[in-house]
Backbone bond lengths (Angstrom), bond angles and torsions (degrees), N, CA, C in turn:
res aa  C-N    CA-C-N  psi(-1)  N-CA   C-N-CA  omega(-1)  CA-C   N-CA-C  phi
1 X - - - 1.494 - - 1.498 109.82 -
2 X 1.338 117.91 -35.25 1.442 121.52 178.53 1.512 110.58 -63.16
3 X 1.349 116.85 -39.35 1.461 121.47 -179.11 1.501 109.06 -63.52
4 X 1.332 118.14 -43.02 1.475 122.87 178.25 1.507 109.82 -60.28
5 X 1.313 117.82 -46.83 1.472 122.63 179.56 1.510 110.56 -60.20
6 X 1.366 117.07 -45.06 1.473 120.12 176.93 1.509 111.34 -59.70
7 X 1.343 116.47 -44.11 1.470 120.64 -179.09 1.530 110.34 -62.36
8 X 1.336 116.75 -41.87 1.450 120.49 -179.31 1.530 110.62 -66.77
9 X 1.318 117.88 -39.33 1.433 121.19 176.72 1.512 111.02 -64.99
10 X 1.341 117.14 -42.21 1.473 119.44 176.28 1.517 112.24 -61.37
11 X 1.341 114.91 -41.90 1.453 118.87 178.94 1.531 109.10 -65.66
12 X 1.306 117.23 -38.86 1.475 118.86 177.79 1.486 114.05 -61.53
13 X 1.318 116.31 -32.17 1.482 119.60 179.09 1.511 109.88 -68.90
14 X 1.334 118.32 -23.82 1.488 121.62 -176.58 1.523 112.15 -93.39
15 X 1.325 118.48 -15.31 1.437 122.08 -179.58 1.506 109.80 -103.64
16 X 1.332 117.15 113.31 1.468 120.84 179.97 1.523 112.21 -55.84
17 X 1.269 117.60 128.59 1.476 122.02 175.83 1.491 115.13 88.78
18 X 1.342 116.72 -9.68 1.472 119.55 -178.09 1.493 112.45 -62.32
19 X 1.306 119.36 -43.48 1.432 122.67 -176.71 1.533 109.90 -62.24
20 X 1.358 115.34 -37.77 1.477 119.47 176.84 1.509 109.62 -66.98
21 X 1.278 116.72 -40.75 1.517 119.95 179.26 1.513 109.28 -63.51
22 X 1.292 116.95 -44.29 1.438 121.20 178.75 1.549 112.14 -59.74
23 X 1.358 115.36 -43.77 1.479 119.73 177.46 1.511 110.16 -62.20
24 X 1.315 118.02 -41.29 1.489 120.68 -179.90 1.535 109.21 -61.89
25 X 1.360 117.72 -43.89 1.415 120.82 179.33 1.521 112.45 -62.09
26 X 1.341 115.91 -39.51 1.471 119.41 177.73 1.546 110.06 -64.91
27 X 1.349 117.52 -39.84 1.449 118.94 175.41 1.517 111.50 -61.64
28 X 1.283 116.74 -43.04 1.469 121.04 -179.95 1.534 109.82 -63.40
29 X 1.311 117.81 -43.18 1.482 122.18 178.69 1.516 111.14 -64.86
30 X 1.338 116.96 -43.29 1.476 120.70 -179.17 1.546 109.43 -65.62
31 X 1.320 116.13 -40.13 1.483 118.34 178.54 1.545 110.01 -63.29
32 X 1.322 117.17 -43.05 1.476 120.84 -179.75 1.522 109.47 -63.30
33 X 1.328 117.80 -42.80 1.458 120.52 178.46 1.521 111.87 -60.58
34 X 1.360 114.49 -44.35 1.481 119.31 179.59 1.523 110.97 -61.91
35 X 1.345 116.65 -42.64 1.450 121.14 179.12 1.521 111.33 -64.78
36 X 1.324 116.47 -43.51 1.496 120.11 178.44 1.543 110.96 -60.92
37 X 1.350 116.91 -39.60 1.478 120.60 178.19 1.566 109.32 -63.34
38 X 1.328 116.40 -44.96 1.466 117.57 -179.81 1.541 109.99 -67.11
39 X 1.277 117.65 -40.52 1.477 119.94 179.35 1.521 112.31 -61.21
40 X 1.351 115.44 -40.30 1.458 120.44 178.67 1.517 111.42 -64.76
41 X 1.308 116.48 -36.46 1.484 119.55 177.43 1.489 111.13 -68.87
42 X 1.322 118.24 -38.07 1.482 120.89 175.27 1.513 110.57 -64.64
43 X 1.326 116.40 -42.40 1.447 117.82 176.94 1.518 112.42 -60.71
44 X 1.347 115.47 -42.10 1.485 119.08 177.87 1.520 112.45 -60.40
45 X 1.312 116.97 -32.11 1.490 120.45 179.98 1.494 112.01 -71.40
46 X 1.339 118.46 -19.97 1.454 120.53 -177.61 1.522 112.19 -75.72
47 X 1.331 118.73 -32.55 1.464 121.00 -176.20 1.534 113.70 -58.36
48 X 1.379 116.15 -47.26 1.497 114.44 177.32 1.525 111.24 -64.10
49 X 1.325 119.37 -30.46 1.464 120.54 178.54 1.527 109.34 -69.09
50 X 1.297 117.82 -36.89 1.478 120.21 173.78 1.499 111.97 -58.56
51 X 1.350 115.03 -40.32 1.431 118.83 176.62 1.551 111.80 -64.14
52 X 1.318 116.10 -40.45 1.485 120.31 176.95 1.560 109.10 -60.01
53 X 1.279 117.14 -46.11 1.479 121.52 179.50 1.539 109.71 -59.34
54 X 1.362 115.44 -44.80 1.491 118.53 179.02 1.545 109.86 -63.92
55 X 1.301 117.85 -39.59 1.468 121.06 -178.91 1.520 108.41 -64.05
56 X 1.317 118.41 -45.39 1.499 119.90 177.46 1.485 111.46 -61.40
57 X 1.353 117.67 -44.46 1.469 121.87 -178.10 1.517 110.80 -62.53
58 X 1.330 115.10 -48.09 1.461 118.90 -172.20 1.531 111.15 -70.72
59 X 1.301 120.04 -19.40 1.449 121.66 179.57 1.569 112.51 -103.53
60 X 1.318 111.51 9.73 1.499 118.05 177.70 1.510 115.33 71.07
61 X 1.303 118.86 19.36 1.462 121.51 175.45 1.503 110.01 -93.08
62 X 1.339 114.71 64.88 1.474 120.68 -173.65 1.515 112.26 -67.64
63 X 1.317 119.84 -27.75 1.441 120.31 177.75 1.529 112.81 -64.32
64 X 1.338 114.41 -24.59 1.486 121.13 179.44 1.537 112.26 -84.04
65 X 1.306 117.77 -14.35 1.444 120.86 -179.78 1.520 112.60 -67.74
66 X 1.324 115.35 -38.03 1.467 121.41 -177.00 1.526 115.06 -53.67
67 X 1.344 116.64 -54.55 1.463 119.96 179.78 1.552 112.18 -62.34
68 X 1.323 116.48 -40.09 1.487 119.47 178.74 1.508 109.68 -66.85
69 X 1.310 118.46 -41.50 1.423 121.92 178.71 1.535 111.59 -64.27
70 X 1.328 116.10 -39.49 1.467 118.77 176.36 1.518 111.66 -60.94
71 X 1.336 116.54 -40.00 1.483 119.93 177.56 1.541 109.85 -65.33
72 X 1.309 116.80 -40.02 1.525 118.39 177.02 1.497 111.41 -59.44
73 X 1.329 116.85 -40.82 1.470 121.10 -179.59 1.522 109.14 -67.87
74 X 1.304 118.99 -39.79 1.464 122.05 178.41 1.516 110.87 -62.60
75 X 1.352 115.48 -46.57 1.490 120.86 178.46 1.535 110.15 -62.39
76 X 1.329 116.56 -42.00 1.476 120.63 179.56 1.515 109.57 -63.19
77 X 1.334 117.79 -43.66 1.422 121.03 179.22 1.529 111.25 -63.23
78 X 1.352 117.59 -42.86 1.458 121.64 179.22 1.545 109.63 -64.35
79 X 1.320 117.17 -45.19 1.448 120.72 177.71 1.530 111.71 -56.17
80 X 1.300 117.35 -46.93 1.448 121.27 -177.45 1.548 111.20 -68.52
81 X 1.309 116.39 -38.87 1.491 119.27 179.03 1.551 108.19 -62.62
82 X 1.323 116.67 -43.72 1.463 119.19 -176.65 1.526 111.25 -71.68
83 X 1.326 115.53 -45.10 1.482 118.52 -177.68 1.524 112.29 -64.97
84 X 1.317 116.12 -40.94 1.456 119.02 -172.27 1.535 112.94 -107.93
85 X 1.303 116.13 18.37 1.496 119.16 176.05 1.516 108.46 -61.02
86 X 1.341 114.55 128.51 1.406 119.80 178.38 1.509 107.43 -118.31
87 X 1.284 114.78 112.55 1.462 118.72 179.04 1.496 111.24 -91.34
88 X 1.302 118.97 -1.68 1.456 122.33 179.83 1.524 107.82 61.08
89 X 1.295 115.03 -134.88 1.488 120.12 178.11 1.515 108.29 -109.20
90 X 1.267 118.05 66.73 1.480 122.49 178.03 1.499 110.23 -68.40
91 X 1.305 114.99 164.70 1.453 121.46 -178.48 1.513 114.58 -57.25
92 X 1.321 115.91 -32.73 1.497 119.76 179.59 1.517 109.49 -60.83
93 X 1.313 118.68 -40.75 1.445 121.92 -176.80 1.531 111.90 -87.38
94 X 1.292 117.59 -19.98 1.465 119.85 -177.91 1.535 110.95 -88.74
95 X 1.270 118.95 -29.40 1.478 120.84 -177.13 1.525 110.24 -65.31
96 X 1.302 113.52 135.30 1.480 119.42 177.42 1.524 108.27 -68.44
97 X 1.318 118.02 -44.61 1.432 123.10 -175.37 1.519 108.95 -124.21
98 X 1.328 115.75 129.14 1.454 121.22 178.83 1.542 108.32 -107.15
99 X 1.301 112.76 132.93 1.465 120.15 179.74 1.529 108.70 -66.36
100 X 1.314 114.60 143.89 1.465 119.72 -178.11 1.533 112.23 -60.83
101 X 1.304 115.96 -35.52 1.520 119.55 177.48 1.519 110.09 -64.02
102 X 1.318 116.35 -37.17 1.497 120.34 179.57 1.547 109.29 -67.36
103 X 1.316 117.90 -42.00 1.423 120.90 177.91 1.511 111.86 -64.71
104 X 1.373 116.20 -39.80 1.469 120.91 176.43 1.530 110.31 -60.46
105 X 1.294 116.76 -40.88 1.505 119.77 -179.81 1.524 108.70 -63.52
106 X 1.311 118.18 -43.46 1.456 121.06 -176.92 1.545 108.14 -68.08
107 X 1.341 117.85 -43.83 1.468 118.85 177.11 1.521 113.43 -61.54
108 X 1.297 118.29 -33.90 1.475 123.03 176.04 1.531 109.53 -62.59
109 X 1.320 115.65 -43.92 1.483 117.35 176.80 1.513 110.09 -62.84
110 X 1.312 117.86 -47.06 1.459 121.25 -178.21 1.521 110.26 -60.36
111 X 1.323 117.91 -42.03 1.494 122.55 176.84 1.504 110.54 -61.29
112 X 1.313 117.02 -44.69 1.458 122.19 179.98 1.521 109.89 -63.05
113 X 1.310 118.37 -40.99 1.452 122.61 -178.85 1.545 109.87 -66.62
114 X 1.317 116.79 -42.35 1.481 117.89 176.72 1.505 112.54 -64.37
115 X 1.323 116.70 -41.41 1.457 117.42 175.96 1.527 112.20 -62.45
116 X 1.364 116.96 -39.26 1.447 120.42 178.55 1.538 110.72 -64.77
117 X 1.338 116.21 -34.12 1.447 118.75 174.44 1.530 112.72 -65.83
118 X 1.297 116.35 -35.62 1.467 121.15 175.72 1.554 109.11 -62.13
119 X 1.361 115.34 -43.01 1.450 119.75 179.60 1.519 111.24 -66.00
120 X 1.339 116.47 -40.07 1.481 119.61 178.89 1.496 109.02 -61.93
121 X 1.343 118.53 -46.07 1.445 121.47 179.87 1.538 110.27 -62.08
122 X 1.281 118.92 -39.76 1.499 121.28 179.34 1.553 108.50 -64.12
123 X 1.327 117.18 -42.81 1.454 120.19 -176.14 1.506 111.14 -73.64
124 X 1.291 119.05 -31.61 1.471 122.00 173.40 1.512 109.78 -61.59
125 X 1.358 114.66 -46.06 1.492 119.01 176.42 1.508 111.77 -59.71
126 X 1.329 115.69 -41.87 1.491 119.00 -179.92 1.551 109.26 -63.75
127 X 1.302 117.23 -43.49 1.489 120.68 177.86 1.504 111.76 -60.54
128 X 1.298 116.40 -41.71 1.466 120.95 179.42 1.530 110.16 -65.11
129 X 1.361 117.87 -38.68 1.447 120.64 178.00 1.521 114.45 -69.02
130 X 1.342 115.16 -26.06 1.462 118.57 -178.78 1.520 114.51 -103.06
131 X 1.311 116.18 21.48 1.445 120.22 -179.41 1.517 112.58 -57.17
132 X 1.323 120.81 -27.07 1.434 122.77 -179.44 1.534 111.69 -85.26
133 X 1.317 117.12 -14.49 1.457 121.99 -178.61 1.560 109.58 -81.55
134 X 1.307 116.18 105.05 1.453 122.12 -177.14 1.525 112.58 -65.25
135 X 1.327 117.90 -24.82 1.426 118.93 179.96 1.511 114.98 -85.38
136 X 1.321 116.38 -9.54 1.474 119.49 -175.93 1.525 110.70 -76.41
137 X 1.319 115.06 127.53 1.470 120.14 174.27 1.541 107.95 -118.33
138 X 1.333 116.16 135.02 1.473 120.43 -178.09 1.533 113.81 -79.33
139 X 1.297 117.72 44.57 1.442 119.84 -177.02 1.572 113.17 -67.47
140 X 1.355 114.85 -35.95 1.446 118.33 177.04 1.504 110.35 -65.42
141 X 1.353 119.56 -40.62 1.415 121.34 178.01 1.507 111.13 -64.46
142 X 1.300 118.87 -44.84 1.467 120.82 178.27 1.547 110.78 -60.05
143 X 1.335 114.38 -41.15 1.473 119.00 176.77 1.519 112.69 -62.56
144 X 1.327 116.86 -39.48 1.471 120.85 178.53 1.523 112.49 -66.04
145 X 1.335 116.52 -37.29 1.487 121.25 177.23 1.552 109.88 -67.57
146 X 1.344 115.11 -41.62 1.450 118.50 177.62 1.506 112.35 -65.29
147 X 1.325 117.12 -38.65 1.451 122.08 178.09 1.534 110.14 -65.80
148 X 1.336 117.90 -39.31 1.428 120.73 176.27 1.530 110.88 -59.61
149 X 1.357 116.84 -46.02 1.451 121.42 179.78 1.537 111.00 -60.93
150 X 1.319 116.11 -41.44 1.490 118.44 179.93 1.529 110.75 -65.48
151 X 1.353 118.17 -41.84 1.441 121.86 178.65 1.510 109.67 -64.77
152 X 1.358 118.49 -41.21 1.454 118.74 178.02 1.485 112.32 -64.67
153 X 1.343 117.36 -36.01 1.453 120.27 175.08 1.530 113.74 -61.79
154 X 1.327 113.68 -41.13 1.473 120.34 177.94 1.519 110.72 -65.63
155 X 1.357 116.90 -42.48 1.446 119.05 175.90 1.485 112.57 -57.96
156 X 1.321 115.78 -40.55 1.484 120.15 178.07 1.525 110.57 -64.39
157 X 1.345 119.14 -39.95 1.434 121.76 177.66 1.555 110.53 -63.80
158 X 1.313 116.35 -38.55 1.483 119.80 -179.93 1.543 108.53 -66.44
159 X 1.307 117.65 -43.72 1.472 120.63 177.71 1.527 110.80 -58.52
160 X 1.316 116.22 -42.84 1.471 119.76 179.30 1.500 112.70 -68.52
161 X 1.306 118.86 -20.71 1.482 122.59 -178.62 1.511 114.05 -79.89
162 X 1.343 119.04 -14.98 1.431 122.26 178.81 1.518 108.79 -75.23
163 X 1.294 115.55 109.24 1.480 121.42 -178.90 1.519 107.98 -129.39
164 X 1.330 115.34 124.06 1.448 117.70 175.86 1.535 109.03 -74.12
165 X 1.273 118.44 -54.69 1.456 123.17 170.42 1.545 105.05 -169.01
166 X 1.287 114.86 165.49 1.481 118.84 -179.61 1.510 111.55 -104.49
167 X 1.337 118.05 19.52 1.440 121.04 177.64 1.535 109.76 -69.33
168 X 1.320 115.72 126.27 1.477 117.39 179.37 1.530 110.73 -64.29
169 X 1.300 118.00 146.83 1.436 121.90 178.79 1.480 112.45 -71.25
170 X 1.313 114.65 159.00 1.445 120.89 177.86 1.538 109.82 -93.49
171 X 1.342 116.38 148.57 1.462 117.08 178.36 1.538 110.76 -60.80
172 X 1.289 112.91 145.27 1.508 119.06 -178.90 1.492 109.78 -68.68
173 X 1.331 117.22 -37.36 1.448 122.29 -175.88 1.508 108.06 -124.92
174 X 1.316 118.06 146.97 1.489 120.89 -179.18 1.519 110.14 -66.14
175 X 1.336 113.22 151.87 1.439 118.82 -177.98 1.522 112.63 -81.47
């Protein structure tokens, strides 16, 4: 396997632009892995909420099912948005070289999103612990999910803002 990797690296050195292409593909793969991780954490947060809904239903507290179900739908929507986000060929993935400040900005968003997922998990646990408390409303949890969605939207806007240039490419072969 090492010989194949060496051969590919040597070939890449001989093909103009290959190393940039390879870096773009690694960025694309890393972004997909990060999004999959976040989506998995959102999915994991839904199971305790399903238990909360079942607890409310089985004890006849049907008025309490609505807010919990609304949270489940918000988490489901967030999970799907993150998991299936398609950035197409945005500037971040097209650029051969990414400025360190741009990478820092993206990493800050990713760090913020992971911290927000920690907060969502904590608040889901709190909601599950307070299922018997009729006065407890999961407003902080709903706010945390909304904040996660806004941060993810902003991350998407930042990714779209990375532009190398808007010069159209030249045909590979003459007409």
